[in-house]
N, C-alpha and C positions, 0 to 999 in steps of 0.2 A: 142168231136174231136172223145175218142181216141175208146171212147167205141165201137161209130156209126164207125168206121175204123173196129171196128171189129165181127163187126155183121153187115157187108153187106160181107166182109173176111168166112163170113160164112153160113149165105141168097143168099148172090148173086153168091160166087166163087166157096162155096160147098169143104173151108175151114171143117176139121177138130176144134175142140174149143185151143187145146195150138197153132198152125198152125197157126189158125188166132192171137193168141190172141198174135204169136213171130214171125208174118211181121211184114217190114219195115211200116215207122209211116210214114209222114207228120204234116202242122198247117199249116191255113190261118190267115192270120195277116192282114184281108181284112174290119173289123169290129174292129167296134167302142171298144178300151181299155174299162173293168170297171169305170177304177182309173184313175182320174185326168193326163192331159186332156184329155178322150178321145183319144188318137192319134189311127190312123188309116193309113191301106198300102196296098192301094185297089191291086197291086200287086202281097206283097212279100210271101213265101212260107217257108217253109224251113221243110226242107227232110233229118230223118236219112240217114246217108251216105252208110249205105246199103240199101240206094236204088239206081235202078240203076243208071244206064251214060247216057243209053240209053232216060232215061224215065223225070233224069234231063238233058244230052239235051234240049231232048221232048223240055220238059217247057219251059227253054228258047230260045226260040227258036218261043213259043205263045206266049211269050211279059212278064212270068212271071219276078222276080226278086227270086231268089231263094239260098236260103242259108245253108247252111250242117250242117247240127248239127249231135255233134260226133258220131261212133253206141253206140245198145243201150242207148238213155242217157234220163232220167227222164223227161225233158223234155215234151217230147212224154204223159208222161201219163202211169200209173201208171192202169192197168186191171184186176181185179181177178172174175169167170164164172164161173158155171156149167149150165147143160146145162142135159139137157131129152132128152134117145131115149124113147120111146115111144115102137114101138115094139122092142126091145131089153130089157127094161123097165129096164134099168140099167143105172144113171146119170151119165157126167163126170162133169172134175174140169178141173185146169189149172187159174197158180199160171204168173204171167207176172215175168219176166224176171232184168226189169230195179230201181224194189224194194226191194228189204226185202217181200220173200210174197212166200207163199209156196198153195200148194192147198193135203192135203190129208185125205183119207176115210176111213172108219169099215168097 
């Protein structure tokens, strides 16, 4: 889910790669777990603490059970990515601060 959120942040919301990776994330628990006993929680969402209070309140008003993760939690996944700017002829890279990761160029 974290990779999809980063992809949407770049393509749908026009964020640069670093901003897209560092944006607050959420997770849904509506789908059954891969592990026994395959638990599912249809209305449960977890959001990083950096998510706007108005957003969390709005989700609760829609009937979601919103759990709050700590800021920058490892539970939100870790995405490292490279994107090519064909017009400028350059590559841009970014690494997720939620884990020990780096984006290095030469």
